[in-house]
C-alpha positions as CSV (number, residue, x, y, z in Angstrom):
1,M,-103.5,31.4,40.2
2,P,-100.6,33.3,38.6
3,L,-97.4,34.0,40.4
4,F,-96.3,37.6,40.6
5,N,-92.8,38.6,41.3
6,L,-92.9,42.1,42.8
7,M,-90.3,44.5,44.1
8,V,-91.6,45.8,47.4
9,N,-89.6,48.1,49.6
10,G,-86.3,47.0,48.0
11,K,-87.0,43.3,48.2
12,R,-88.2,40.8,45.6
13,V,-91.3,39.0,46.7
14,A,-93.5,36.4,45.1
15,V,-97.2,36.2,45.6
16,D,-99.7,33.7,44.2
17,V,-102.9,35.7,43.8
18,D,-105.7,36.4,41.3
19,P,-104.5,39.0,38.8
20,T,-107.4,41.3,39.7
21,T,-106.4,41.5,43.4
22,P,-105.8,45.1,44.5
23,M,-102.3,45.8,45.7
24,L,-103.8,47.0,49.0
25,W,-104.8,43.4,49.8
26,V,-101.6,41.9,48.4
27,L,-99.6,44.2,50.7
28,R,-101.8,43.7,53.8
29,D,-103.0,40.1,53.5
30,H,-100.2,38.4,51.7
31,L,-97.1,40.4,52.6
32,K,-98.3,41.5,56.1
33,L,-97.4,45.1,55.4
34,V,-100.3,46.6,57.3
35,G,-99.2,50.2,57.3
36,T,-101.2,50.9,54.2
37,K,-104.8,51.3,55.2
38,Y,-108.2,50.5,53.7
39,G,-110.3,53.6,53.7
40,C,-112.9,53.7,50.9
41,G,-112.0,51.1,48.3
42,I,-112.7,53.6,45.4
43,A,-109.5,55.7,45.4
44,Q,-111.2,58.7,47.0
45,C,-109.7,59.0,50.5
46,G,-105.9,58.4,50.1
47,A,-105.5,56.1,53.1
48,C,-104.1,53.4,50.8
49,T,-101.5,55.5,49.0
50,I,-98.3,53.8,48.1
51,H,-95.5,54.7,45.6
52,L,-95.2,53.0,42.2
53,N,-91.9,54.0,40.7
54,G,-92.0,57.0,43.1
55,V,-95.4,58.2,42.0
56,A,-98.2,58.2,44.6
57,V,-101.0,55.8,43.6
58,R,-104.1,54.4,45.4
59,S,-103.4,50.8,46.0
60,C,-107.1,49.9,46.6
61,V,-107.8,50.2,42.9
62,L,-104.4,49.0,41.5
63,P,-104.6,45.4,40.4
64,V,-101.5,43.4,41.0
65,A,-101.4,42.4,37.3
66,A,-100.8,46.1,36.4
67,V,-97.7,46.4,38.5
68,G,-95.2,44.3,36.5
69,D,-91.6,45.2,37.2
70,Q,-92.4,48.6,38.8
71,V,-91.0,49.4,42.2
72,I,-93.4,49.5,45.1
73,T,-92.7,51.5,48.2
74,T,-95.0,51.4,51.2
75,I,-94.9,53.4,54.4
76,E,-92.7,50.6,55.9
77,G,-90.2,51.1,53.1
78,L,-90.1,54.9,53.2
79,S,-87.4,54.8,55.9
80,P,-86.0,51.8,57.6
81,D,-85.9,53.5,60.9
82,G,-88.7,56.1,60.7
83,T,-86.3,59.0,60.2
84,H,-87.6,60.2,56.8
85,P,-87.9,64.1,57.1
86,L,-91.6,63.8,56.7
87,Q,-91.9,61.3,59.5
88,E,-89.8,63.5,61.8
89,A,-91.8,66.6,60.8
90,W,-95.1,64.7,61.5
91,L,-93.9,64.1,65.1
92,Q,-92.6,67.6,65.5
93,H,-95.9,69.1,64.5
94,D,-98.0,66.6,66.4
95,V,-99.9,65.7,63.2
96,P,-101.6,62.4,64.1
97,Q,-104.8,62.3,66.0
98,C,-106.4,58.9,65.3
99,G,-103.5,58.2,62.9
100,Y,-105.5,56.2,60.4
101,C,-104.9,58.3,57.4
102,Q,-101.3,59.2,58.2
103,A,-99.5,56.6,56.2
104,G,-101.3,57.7,53.1
105,Q,-100.8,61.4,53.9
106,I,-97.0,60.9,54.4
107,M,-96.7,58.8,51.2
108,N,-98.5,61.4,49.1
109,A,-96.4,64.2,50.7
110,A,-93.2,62.2,50.0
111,A,-94.1,61.9,46.4
112,L,-94.7,65.6,46.3
113,L,-91.3,66.4,47.8
114,A,-89.5,64.0,45.5
115,R,-90.8,65.8,42.4
116,N,-90.9,69.3,44.0
117,P,-88.4,69.8,46.9
118,A,-89.6,73.3,47.7
119,P,-93.4,73.4,47.1
120,N,-95.3,76.6,47.8
121,D,-98.5,76.6,49.8
122,E,-100.7,76.3,46.7
123,E,-98.6,73.4,45.4
124,I,-98.9,71.6,48.7
125,D,-102.7,72.1,48.9
126,A,-103.1,70.9,45.3
127,A,-100.9,67.8,45.9
128,M,-102.6,66.9,49.1
129,N,-106.1,67.4,47.9
130,G,-107.9,64.1,48.0
131,N,-106.1,62.8,51.0
132,L,-108.8,62.9,53.6
133,C,-108.2,63.3,57.4
134,R,-111.2,62.4,59.6
135,C,-109.7,64.4,62.4
136,G,-109.1,67.5,60.4
137,T,-105.3,67.9,61.0
138,Y,-104.8,69.6,57.6
139,T,-103.1,72.7,59.1
140,R,-100.6,70.5,60.9
141,I,-100.1,68.3,57.8
142,H,-99.4,71.4,55.8
143,A,-96.9,72.7,58.4
144,A,-95.1,69.4,58.6
145,I,-94.7,69.3,54.8
146,K,-93.2,72.8,54.9
147,T,-90.8,71.7,57.7
148,A,-89.7,68.6,55.9
149,A,-89.1,70.6,52.7
150,A,-87.0,73.1,54.6
151,T,-84.8,70.3,56.2
152,R,-84.1,68.4,53.0
């Protein structure tokens, strides 16, 4: 199997996996970064969202061979101590219910705020469309994004 040298959460790591292995499984099974969740396996729910060079992508359909030298950030790498404005806003607004989708929701919202620090309601709705929450906490997710944007 080929050896891939990846930049994950600011650290260079090497993994010896099949080139078609989705990044989700590289992260979870080989690097033990289990914050990124498996939801659907077809890039439809957003639970597996990570950043690739700061852009939100679905890791369940991203083969490791397509990553190359791009920088990967997972929920574990978003903030070393959990104090990213979104993580704090998530707690302030009591967003999580079951919590399963939350890493993907936060990663997608972080990519939004990185490219648009003051999104309006429509921009938030458009950016977050496709990140599914089984518990239906969309109103709180929206409020947390607005709070995080205001505190940045």
